[in-house]
N, C-alpha and C positions, 0 to 999 in steps of 0.2 A: 079811212087813207090808216096803211097799214105802219104799225109803230116802228121807230126805229130802233136800231140793233146797237146802236151807239150808245159808250157809257155817260152818264152827265157829266154836266162839266164839274157838280161842286164833286162827285168819287173822284174824278181824275186829278183835280187840283188834291185832295187828300193825301191819294196815292201818290202823288208826285213829290208830297211834304216829309210825307212817310220815308220815301226813299230819301228826300234830301239829307231829313237828319240820321239815318241808317249811315249814310257816306259821310257828313260830318260829324259823327262821332267815329268810325273808321278813321277818319283822318285825324282826327282828336286823336286817336287812341295809338296810331303810327307812330303821328309824332314825339306822343309823350316819350314811349318808348323808344325811340331814337333819342333823345335828350339826354335819357335814363342812360342808354347805352354810350353814349360822346361823354358824360359826367364820370360811368365808370371806368371809361378808357383812357379819363383821363387822370383822375385817380389812383391807375394803373400806373399810369406814366410818370406820375410824381411821385409813386414810393419805389419804383426804378431807379429817376435821375435821383433822389436820396441818396438810395444804396449806394449807387454805383460811386457816383461824387464822394462821400466817405469812404468808401473802399478808394479811389483814388489817390485821393490825400492822404492816405495811408494813416487815418485817424485810429487811434489806439480802441481795443474793445469797451478801457474804463471811462471813454469820454462819449462816447457813442449809446452804452445801454443808460444813461439818464435819460437822452435823449428819442428811445424809441416808441415809448406811451405816447410823446406827445406827435409824433411821427403819423403813426398806428390812427392817432383820433383826426389828423388833419386829413389825412386820405380818406377816409371812414367820410370826413364832412367834405371831403369834395365830391362822392359817390353820392351823397343824399340831397344834395344841391344849399347845402347849409354854408358853405363857401365854394363861391361864382367861380365862373371858369375862367375870368378875368385874373383872378386873383391868386388863382392856382398854377398862370405861368409866374406870376411875382413871385412865390415859392420858389420855383424852381430858379429862378432869375439871384434868390439870395445866396445858392445853392456855387454862384460862379462870380458872383461879386459880392461887392458889400461888409460889413461885422462881421455877417454867420460866414462867410464865406472864406476872412479871414480868421479866426476864432478856431477851424477846421482844420485848415493849412497851420495854426503855430500849434494845435495838438501832434498833426503828423510828425512837423517839424522838431520837435522835441522828443519825438520818439522815436524817430529814425534816426537822428543823426547829438543822441544821449551824450554818447561821448566824445565828442569831435566839441560840442557843444561844452563840456568839463575840461578838457584839456585847454582848449581857449583862455577857458577862466584863469587855471594856475598857469600859464604863460603872462596873460596881459595882467593877472593879480584883482583879479574880477572874485569877488567873496561870492557873489550870486549870480553868476551867468544865465542863467535858465529863467532864474526872475526877468533878468535884463533881457530875454531873447521876450518875455511876454509882453513889460514894458515894449518895446520896440515895436510890437504888433498894435497895443493898443494906441500907440501913438499911430501911425498907420493908419487906424480904422476912424481916429476921431480929431488927426488935424492934417490942415488944408495946404499945407506949405510945404509936403513932404512928397512932391512929386517923384520928382529924379531920384530918391532914394527910394520908394515906391517901386520906379520901374526897373529900377536894377536890379534889388534884393526879388522879386518876383519875375524877373527873366532867369535869375538864375534857379528858384527854386520849383517854376512851373515848366513842364514838359508836356507833351502827348504822351497818354498810357491809351491804350487798346486789350479789352477785355471779353475772353469768348464764353459766352454762357448759355442760358436758353430763356427765351421769352415767355411771359407767364403762360402761353398756352402749349410749349413743350415744345417751341421749333428753334434752331440755332439764330442766335442772335450777337453780334460785335457791338463792342460799343467803344467810339472812339472821346475820347475823353482826355482833359486837361487835368492833371493829376501832379502832385509830388515827386520830384527829381529825388529818384534814390541814389544814384550816380555819381554824386558831388567829390570831387576830390578834396583833401584838407584844404589847398590852398584855396580851393572856390570858398568853402564849408567858413574858411576864418577872413576872408573879404566881406562874406555877409555877414557875419556875427561883427567885420569892424563896422561894419555900415548902418548894422542898428545899435552897435556902443556909440556914435557918432550922434544921435537922432537927437535931438534936446526940443520938446513937444512945449505948449504953454502947460499952468498950473493943471488947468482945466484937461489936459489932453494927456496929462502924467496921474492923473489921481486912479486909474486902479487897471483892471487886468482882463483880456475878454475870456470871455465864456462860453461854450456854446450852449449850455441849456439856457441862459439867461437872454443871449440876443435870440436863440429861437421863439421862445417867449416874448420877448418884445416885439418880434415880428406877427404873433397869435396876437397879442394885444391891438398893435394894427389894423390890423383886420377886423378883428371884434370890434373897433370903434369904426371900422370904415363901413360894414356893413348895419351898425346902427342907425348911423345918418344918412342910408340910403333912401 
């Protein structure tokens, strides 16, 4: 009887196994590269979001500089996977609501309306009106009984702003963000300051002032704690 020319079954199975390993290795590599690309993209988006929010709130350079190293470290940790994707989005949210948002808005307001605040202090016999503004923002961040005042103050202070620039790939990009209203007249500024002066918080909610660097550090400590307990 003539010999069969077909490949023996064990050899065929070994070839199939090798092909399967190669395919799985390729898919694994593609998935790894895909995840790496996603992390890199989210890291870039986080950096852009942080920068455009600070610009939108007109945060002065003196308040931003202490934050830069922390921002860069967070972006790098997102790209390397040390900060998860969900946590990266929570960092973005922190720039639009909560204590960090209020701290940044506070710095922008104090810088943009410095003269209006000083005049209000003179007219109302307030010895340190700038400190009163800081106290008011701290009360809003830590008190739960000032929703009406918060809505009124933020309603005046926040407006949509548009910035034209380039993306990380050099393409034209238009950002529509909420930012500090830079066109308040004196009457509007005084109304805001009067509302701030009327805020009365509990002893705990009046015990300090908001600091952007401190609020950022608190957020990062919370993220690190969450990562350790996962």
